[in-house]
Structure formats: C-alpha cells, structure tokens
C-alpha positions, 0 to 999 in steps of 0.5 A: 517505866521503860517499855517495848510497845506495838504501835497501833496504826501500823500492820505487822507483816509477820516477816519475823525480823524482830524475832530473828534479831532477838534470838540471834542476839541472845542465843546466836541462832534464829529460833522462834522459841528463843525469842522474847517477842512472838508473832501471833495470828490476829484475824487476817493479820499478825500481831507482835506479842511483847512483855508488858512488864506486869511483874507476874513473873517476879511474883511467881519466882520462888527463887527471887531471881526476877526483880524490877529495876527501880530506875527503868521499871524493867523486870530482869532475871538474875541468871545466877539465881534462876533455877529454870523451874518455868513457873514464871513462864507459866504465869506470863499473860503474853507467853513471851518468856524464853525457857531454853533446854539448858540454862536460865529463863530469859525475858524481854529487857526492852533493849531495842534490838527488835525495834531496829530490826522491824522494817515496818517501824511497828515497835518502839521503846517508850517511857510510861 
C-alpha cells in the first residue's frame, strides 16, 4: 500500500510549504482549508496531519464515490459520483478531507507534491 508518512526524527517547522503546494496544485490558490495536509500544534512544536488511508471515508460514503485502488491501496474519490454531502469528512480521524464550498470533496492521493515542497524533508511516500 502506498502511503504518505511523516518521518519521526525530524521536527516540523510549520512553514506551511506542504500545505501551500497541495492547495495551489489542486485549487490554484494558497488556502489552508483546501489542502489535504494539515499542520497542527503539538506541544511546543508542530505536526503534519496526513491521510492514513484507513478507509473510514469510503465506508461512510453513501454514494459509493470512494473506492480503494487495488494496486496502490489509496482511497480515491470519484468526482462524478461524489454528492459533497460531507459524511466522509465527518468520520475522518485525521481531519484532512477537503470540502470546498463548491464541487466534490477531495482527499490525499499520495501524489508527493507536499513531499517535494517540504524543506525539512519530513514527508515521504512509502510502500507499506
């Protein structure tokens, strides 16, 4: 299974470059609410929150718009089937589903854009 993970031995400096890269790549604007990666406070530092590909979103989707790619293990949203009801976002344990004002919900597809943007090299795509 392909997965975006956070390396444990490197501190996040909360520069938001990963957040910027994600939202600009998919929505053409820097907006933290339109990024599939979130930076949260943790103690005196920061921690990136990423999709753990748990499948809770797929189980909550009544439209059947979220399915797991059998080759990569990534849960993906079919934009044509998504009704933007927000039920997937409600159950996401990491709170990283993007629910724009208009259009379908989106989620991390482990594309690696944030990995390339992180100056600390804190993020990586791995096979688990």
